[in-house]
N, C-alpha and C positions, 0 to 999 in steps of 0.2 A: 555618875554625880562626879563634879570635879573635886580636887582638894579642899575647896572652900565650901563645899556643900551645895553648889548651884547645880542645875539641872543643864542639859545640853543647849536649850533654847537660851536660858539666861546667859550661860557661858558665851556662846556666839554672839550675842548681842553686845555684851559688854567688850568683847575682843573687837568687834566691828567698830562701835562707838569710839573706842580708843584709838583704832587706825584713822578713823574720820576726823578726829580731833587734830591729829597730826596733819592730814592732807589738807584740811579746811583752813587750819590755823587758829580755831577756836573750838570749844566743846560743842558737840551736836546733842541737843536733847531728844530723848526718846519719847515720842508721842505722835498721834495722828496728825495729819496736815492741818494747819490752822492759818488763821489770818488775824494777826495781833497788831493791828494799827501800824505803828512805825517800827515794829519789830523787824529785824533783818537777819537772816542766817538760813538755817537747815533744820529740818526735822527727819527724824529716823523711826520707822514704825514697821515691825514684822507683819507682813501682809498676808502671808499664807505659808503652810507647810507643804512640800512637794514631795512625791515618792521618788525614791533612787533605787538603782539595782542593787539586789542583795547577794551576798556570796553564801554559799551552803555551809552549814556547819558540820563539822567531822569530829568524830570522838567525844570526849567529855568537855571540850572548850567549846563555847558557844561564839559564834560570830557577832560582832556589832549590828544593832539594827541602824541602817542608815537612811538618811533623809536630807532634803534640802530646805532651807529656810529662804523665803523671798522676801526682801525687805524694800520698803518705799522710802527713797531719799527725796524729799521735796524742798522747795524754795519757799521762804517765808519772806515776802516783801521783795521789790526790785533789786535791792542790795544783795540779796542772798545769791544772785546769779553768779557773783564773783567767787563765792564759796563752791558754789556747784561746779564751776569752771575749773577750780583747783583739785577737786576731788576726781572729776572726769580724767584730767590730765595725770594725776597720780595713779589711778586704776588701770588706766591703758598704758602706762609707762613701766611700772613694775610687776604687773599681773597679779598682785596680792587678791584682788577680789574681781570677779567677772561681773561687767555691768550688761544690763539689757535695756535698749532704748525703746521700750514699749509701753510707756506709761502714760500714754496720751488718750486712754479710753475714757470718753466723757461720763459713762456710767460709774467708773471708779471714783470720779471726784464728787459726782452726784451722791454717791453713797456716803462720802465723808461730810457732805453739805458746805463744800467749798468750790471757789471757782478753779477751772484748769489752770496748772502752771508747770513750769519745766520741772522734770523729775527724772530720777533714775531708779531702775530696778536692780538690786544687788542680790544675787544667789550666794549663799554660804552653805556649804556642806557640813553636816552635823551628825552625830551618832549617838546612840545609846549603848554604853558598853554593859556587858554582862560579867559580873565578877566570876573568876576562875573558882570552881568549887575547891575547897581545901582538902588537902589529902588526909585521911584519916591518920591519927598518931600511931606510931609504932610503940606498941605496949611491951613487946619483949624483944631481947637482943635477937639480932639476925644471926641465923645459923646457915652456913654454907656446907653443903653435903654433896660430894661427887657420886654420881650414880654409876653402878657397875654396867660394864658392857658384855653382852652375851653373843653367842653365836649359835644361829638356829641350823639345825640338821634335820633332814626328813625326806619322806616321799610323797609324790602325788600319784594316786592311783585311781583307776575307774571301779565301778561296783564290784567287778570279779577279780579285784586286785591285780589288775592289768596295769602296768606302769605307763604314765602318761608323759612322753616326752615333749620338749619344747613349749612347756607351760611357763608363762611369766609369773614369778612369786614375788611380791614386793611388799614392802613396809609402808603403807600410806604416809604421804607428807614428808618423806625422807628420801634419800638418794640410794637406799639399800635395796637391792633387787638381785634376782638371780634367774636363771632358766634351767629347767629340770633336763638331766641327761637322758640318755636312751634307758636308763634304769628307773627313771621317774625321780631320781634324788635331786635335791637342791641343797645349797648352803648359803645363809645369809649371815654376814658379819656386822658388828656394829649396832646390835639391838639393845637400846638402853633397859636397864632393869633396877628396879627399886626393891631390895630385899625387905624392907621395912613396910612396904605396902605392895605386895604382889599383886599382880593383875594378869589376866590373859592378854596375849600378843595378837593384834588383829592383823591378818595377812590378806592381801588382795590378790587373786589368781585370775588370769586371763589366757585364753588361747582354745583353739579347737572349737570356736563358737561359745565358749563358756566364759562368764565373767562372775565371779562369785568372791565371797569373803569368808574366812574362816578364823574362829578364835582358837588359838593354841596355847598350851602351857610351855612357858621357856625353859621349865625345869626337866621337860621330857627329853631323853637322850636321842630318840629316834620318833620324830613326829610323823604320822601318816594322816595325810588329808585326802578323803574320798571325794571325787568329783562325779556327781550323777549326771547322766546325759540330760539335755534339754527335754521337756515333756511337750507334745504338742496337743 
């Protein structure tokens, strides 16, 4: 809806009618093609709604629904040709509204019950806007708290406590990673830790044909991770 409560079709029609009044030199009534005796001028009528290419929404914001309104601008009486001439000149000069010269279908005029006459088709883009959801109110003051940073040290061994060298040990979704030495030991720095909500730290290990994850306790001084060989 526009600020005055009108929908997209009514808004587009009013804006086009206002532009046509300036281009033609007089107001253009909105209504189907007619034959009114000595009346002269133009009539504007929304003929059809045509689909337009849509854009995909992402996140919480929905993209507008886009479509095109095709209008029929037709002559009323022979003197209306002058007004149509002015509109055609203005439309092709400033590019405000694209016009289509394909309004000569006899079936179209038969449907309106009037004789064929010079006319223009005008395509006007329109869209249905979706309001952005309001963010929930903040009921409590925001508190900023800096997390502690820990260093994890430990060993990676096989089932018989055999040290596993050259194993990659990483903290997923971060840049923190290390490789085990000949004694199977590793050290990872910069591990976030929340003392108020302690939780296991998940590590990802890869090497020697193994890929596995292990949840470890960041408070342990010497972490031991046992890697079992793959079973066949």
